N, C-alpha and C positions, 0 to 999 in steps of 0.2 A: 246486119250487126252494127251497132254504134261504134264510134271510134274508141269510146271509153271501155266498152265491152271487149273490143279487139285488143286493146292495150292490156287489160286485166288478164285476158287469155294468154297473151304473149308472155307476160310476167310469170304466170303460173307454169307455162311450158318451160321457161328458163329455170325456175325453181326446181321443177321435177328433174330436168336434165342435170342440174347441179347436185341434187340428192343422189341421182343414179351414178354420177361420176364419182362421188365421194364413197359410195358403197363399193364401186369397183376397186377403189384404192384401199378398202378394208375398214372404213369408218362410218359411223352414223353420228352426225353432229348434233349437239344440243344448242348450238348458237342459232340466232335468228339472222337471216340475211337482210338486215335493215340498213346497210351502209351503201350509199350510192357511189357512183364513180367520183363525183366531186368531193364527197365526204372522205373517200379513200385517198384521193390525191391530197386533200387538205391534211389528213393525218400524216402522210409522208412529209408534206411541206412543213407542218408545225414541228415535226420531229427534227427535220433538217434545220429549220428555223434560222434564216439568214441573220435576223436581228440578234438572236442569242449568240450565234457563232462569232459575228463581227464585234459586237459590244463586249463580249467576254475577253477576247484576245487582241483587240485592236491596239491597245497600249503596248503590250508585250511585243507584238510583231513590228510595230512602227519604231519602237526604241531599238529593236535588234537589227533591223535591216533597212530602215527608212522607207520612204514611199514605194520603192520598187517591190515591196512585199506583196503588193496587190496582184502581181502576176502569178503568184502561187495559187490564187483562186482559179485562174484559167487552167493551169497545168493539172491541178488536182481534179478539177471538174471534168476534164477530158478522161483522166484515168478512171475516175469513179463511174463515168458513163459506160465505159467498157464493162465494168463489174455489173452495173445495172442491166446491161443487155444480156449478160450470162444468166443473171438471176431471173430475168424475164422469161427466158426459155424454160428454166427449171420450174418456176411457179406455174407457168402455163400448163405444164404436164402434170405437176403435183401441187394443186391448189389446196394445201393443208395448213391448218393453224399452226403457228409456232415458228415459221420461217426457216432459218438455217438448220435447225435440228432435223426436222423431217426431210428436208432436201438432202442433207448429208446422209441420212439413213437410206433413202431410196437410191442415191447415186453410188454409195460405197458399202455401208453395212452398219451393224449395231454398235460396234466398238468405236468406229470413227465418228458416228453420229453422237454417241454419248459424250465423247471428248469435245467435239465441236460445240454441242449444246452447253457443256460446262463452261467453256471459255467465254462463249457469247453471253450466257446468263450472268456470270460474274461481271463482265464488262457493262452489260445493260444496267444492272443494279447500281454500279458505281457511276455510270453516266447520269442516271436519274439524280443521284446525289450531287454530281458536278453542276447540273443545271440548277437545282434548287439552291446550292451554295452560291453559284454565280448570280442568282437573283437577289440574294440576301442584301448586298449593299444598295441595290436599287430600291428595294422595299424600304430600307432604312432612310434613304434620301427622300423618298416620296412622303414618308410619315414624319420626317423631321427628327428622326432619332439620332442619337450620338453614334457615329460609326465606330466599329470595333469588332473583334472576333466574336464576342458573346452576342452582340446584336445581330451580326450576320447569321450565326447559327440559329437563333430564335426565329428570324425571318425565314430562313430556309426551311425550318421545320413547319412553319405555318403554310408555306407553299406546298409542302408534301401532304399535309392534312387536307388542304383544299383540293388538290389534284385527286387524292384518293376518294374524297366525297363525290366528286363529279364522275369518276370512273365507276363507282358503285351504282351509278344510275343506269348502267347498261349500254348496249351498242348505240341506241338512238341518241342518248345523252352524249356519248363519246363523239359520234359523228357530228352532232350539232355543235359541240364545243370546238371540234376541229375546224369546222367551217367558219365559226365566229373568230377563232384564232387566226386562221388564214386570212380572212377578210380584213381584220384589224391590222395584222402585221404587214400585209402587202400594201394596203392603203397608207398606213403609217410610214412605211419605208419609202414609198414614192413621194408622199407629202413632205416628210422631213428631208429626204435626200434632195428633192426638187428645190425646196426653199434654200437649203445650204448652197447648192450649186448656183442658183440664180441671184441670191441676195447676200450670201456670206462668203463667197469664194475669195480666197486670199492668194491663190496661185494658179498658174496655167498648167496645162496638161503635161508640159515638159518635166515637171517635178517627179513624174512617175519613173523617170530614167536617171534620177539623181539620188544618191544615197545620203547626202548631206552629212557625210563624215561617220555614218554608222559603221561599226566594225573596223574603224581606222587602226591600222597596224596589224590587223589579222586578215585572214582570207574572207573576202566578201561572199564568195560562194557558200562557205560554211555558215555565215550569218544568214544568208538568204534561205538556206535549207532549214536552219533552226526556226526562222520566222514562218516557214511554211506550215508550222503547226496550225496557223489560223485557217489555212485551206484544208488541211487534213481533218481538223475538228469540224469543218463546215459541211463536208459532203458525205455524210451518211444520214440515214433516215428514210431513204427510199425503200429500204427493205421492210420498214414497218407496214407498208402497203400489203406486203405478202404475209406478215405475221397474223393478219386478221382475214385471211383468205376465205375462211368458212363463214364470214359475216357479210360477204359481198356477192350479189347476184352476178352470174357469168364471170367468175374470177379469172378464168383462163385467158379471157380476152381483155378484161378491164385492168387487171393489176399490172401487167407489163406496161400498159399505156400510162397508168398512174405513176409508175416508177420513173419512166422517162420524163414525164411532165414535172415531177419533183426536181429532177436534175436541171432541166431547162429553166423553169420559172424560179426555183430556189437559187440557182447559180446566178441568174440575171439580177435578182433582188439583192443578193449578198454583194456582188461586184458593184452595183449601183450605190448601195449604202456605204461601202468601203471607199469608193471613189469620192463621194460627197464629203465624207469625214476627212479624208486626206487633204483635199483641196481647201478645206475650211480651217485646218490647223494653223494657228497664227505663227508658231515658232517650232519648227522641227528640231532645232538644236536643243531647245528646252526639254522636249520629250526624250531625245536620245541621251541627254546628259542626266536625266532623272529629275530635273527641276520641275517638270510638269508630268507627274506620274499618272495622271488621269485625263488624257486629252479629250476623251469623249465628253466628260462632264464640262470641261472647259469650253468646248465648242458649243454644246447645247445651251449653257448658261449665257454665253455671249450672243448666240443667235436668237434665243427665245426668251431670255430673261427668266426671272425666278418662277413666275406663274406659267409661262409657256413651257419651260423645261419640265415642270411638274406634269403637264399634259403629255409631253413626249415620254416621260418616265412611266406614266400609266400605260401607254401603248407598249412600251418595252416590257413591262410586267405582264401584260396579257400574253405577249410572245413567250416569255419564260414559262408562264403557267401552262399554256397550250403545249409547249415543248415537253414539259414534265408529264403532262397528261398522256401524250402520244408515247413517250418512252415507257411510262408505267404500264400502259395497255400492252405494248409489245412484249415487255418482260413477263407480264402475267400470262399472256397467251403461250409464250415459250415454256414457262413453268407448267402450265396446264398440259401442253402437248407432251412434254417430258413425262408427266405423271400419268397421262392417259395410256402411255405405252409401258407403264410400271417401271420406269427407269430411275425413279427417285425414292429415297426413304419417305415414308408416309405418303406414298403415291395416292392412296385411296382418298386421303384428305385433300390434297392439292388438285385432284381431278374432280372434286365434288363441284356440282353446279347449283346455282340458284335457279329454281324453277320459275320464280317470278321475274328475275332480272336477266336471266340467260347469260350470266357471266360466272367465271370461277372465283368466288369471293376470297377463298383462302390463298389461292395463288396471287391474287391482287394484294392481299395483306402482306405477303412476303415482299412484293414489289414496293411496299411502303415502309415496312419496318427496317429492312436491310439498308436502304439508302439513308434512313434517319440515323442509323448507327454509324454509317460512314461520315455523315455530317458532324455528328457529335465527336467522332475521332479526329476531326480536322483540327481540334485544339492543339494537338501535339506538333503541328507543322506551321512554320512561319510563311511558307509558300504554298498554302493548301490548294489554292485554285489551280496553279500550274501542275502540281503533283497529282491531284485527283483527275484532271483532264488528261494528262499524259498516260496515266494508268488505264483510264477508261478507253481512250482512243486506240491504244495498242491492242487491248482485248477485242474491241470491235473489229479492227483490221485483221487480227489473227482469225477470228471467227469467219469473216468474209473469205479470206484466202483459203481456209480449210475447205469451204464449199467450192470455190473456184478450182482448187486442186482436185477435189473429188469429181467435179464435172469434166476436167481435162482427162483424168484417168479413165472415167467412164466412156468418154468419146473414143479414146485410143483403144478401148476394149469392145467397141461396137455400139455404144449408145448413140442413137439418132433421135434428137428431140422431136416429140410428136404432139406438142400442144398447139393451140391456135396461134401462138407467136413463136416463130423460129427465125434464126439467122441464115438458114440454108448453108450454102457452101462457105460462107464467111464465118461460121460458128467456131471452127477450130482456131483460126487466126485471132479472132476477138478473144477467145478463151486464153490463148497463150499470152497475148498482150496484156490482158487483165491481170493474169498471174504475175507477169513481169513488173507491172506497175505496182501491184500490191506488195510484193517483196521489197522493191526499192523504197516504198513509203515506210515499211516496217523498219528497215535498216536505218532510214533517216530518223525515225522516232527514237530508236534505242542508242544511237551513236553518242558516245560520251563527249560533252562539250565544255566541261568545267574542270580542267586539270588541277586547278587550285583547291577544289573541294575534296573532302574525304572520298575515298574510292566508292564507298557504299552509296554516297549521295550522287556521285557522278554516274553511277550505273543503276540508279534507282528504277528507272523505267524498265530496263532490261531485267533487273532482279524481280520486279513485279510480274513481268511476263513469265519468267521461269517459275516463279512461285505458283502462279495460277495453273500453268500447263503441268508443272511437276506434281502439284497436289491432285490434279485431275487424273494423271497417269497412275499415281499411287492408289487412289480410290478405285480406279478402273481395274487394277491388278488384284487388289486385296479384297474388294467387296463384290466384284463382278456384277455390277448393277444391271448390265445389259442381259444377263442370263435369265432375268424374270420376265422378259418381254418376248412375245411371240408375234408381234406385229410385223407386217411385211418389211423387208430390208434388202438392199442390194439388187432390187429387181429392175433397175434401169438398164443394166447390162444384160444383153440377150444371152440365153442359155446356149452353150456349145458343148459338143462331146468332150472337149478338152477342159471345160470349166466345171469345177465343183461349186455348188451354190455356197457362196461365201457367207453372206448375212452376218458378218462379224464386225 
């Protein structure tokens, strides 16, 4: 047998095993397994997107805590790696489309899964909007348009339309776009960061331990924790690798690896870009005082000139677009997974598949229309970027920790991960640490930090979280959406004489 024939036979065997495993879990997938390991990793990387995360919040973080804000990237990276390890065990045993919703369903039950999916769905849709909105000013600068709220909104809507068009192309188009986005972003990050470090560096490494007067008169720890939003916003996206589990051959082995690679490579790239920008800022005092409200543009214009900075902006825009693509794909798969289990109104519509493209087109349209409405609603806020991001990140972290908590509960009730990737005896400790980190990060996000502001403004992030969770609970109690579903639930926990099948 030739090597080509042997490879084709091996691939067919893998596909058959994936189909059989999915059938054991109670599903027959309409997706095509066209996404390679590198495409899956690239999807997670472009969702995490170091360029998007750093460029969006660099000015805020540097003005709030000065150069030491960079250490939040390392702290959050370690915390999120713990979460990624827990997720890796779960997806290895339950390689199902939709990510956190089906994981919560198998670990706990229908009610918990519905609420987890609700929180995560709202957060994902708002995150798509936050990325598109964050891209708006860069689109305007690249096209030479007059900056302003209306211009930013129009450019953000254009990003959403383009992302939706690519996603409508199917899994192969998504995978190719993810690889192009990853390649462009990592090469651009290394090239731009390398040039800034070797040709435009204004400071030594010691500035990373000097606040330069940030938060003078107040607690520096409080300022550092507030600036930590740049790290918290940075390190999610690895779960997108699992959202498309039914589109990846041998997902039980490949997706946990993709998740870890996303943290390692994305974390390195983000820290490298942040370091290069910090050491190239000419005047920290001007950033902290507000005299230089956009240090990224200042650095890029100084280092590359008008023409060179346009090229850099083009790379940045590719990063924003590929990030929006990955987010939108993850949101559409979650909505589809929800609808496949009949857990949503109009489930029959949202679970509908395109026979030609092998994607759920109506679920994808929701992942385009809702973010567009959020972008349009940004006109009512003068601090739209920070508000949208804070709301989105809190929802993502809540969704994550609801799964981490479900995993811990399942372990304590007898669940032993049985996928191709497990942590063995370290699983319980990693699970506990991941939950502790996640709770601490959530408390940091909702902590009120503007005593001079109206109470509703000071507690806006917390109120947003309460609104999302509260509305989910109300819908859960009044409409009982989980009652229409007979898909497997709560089966991670082994049956015992003392245990009644929960599936709730």
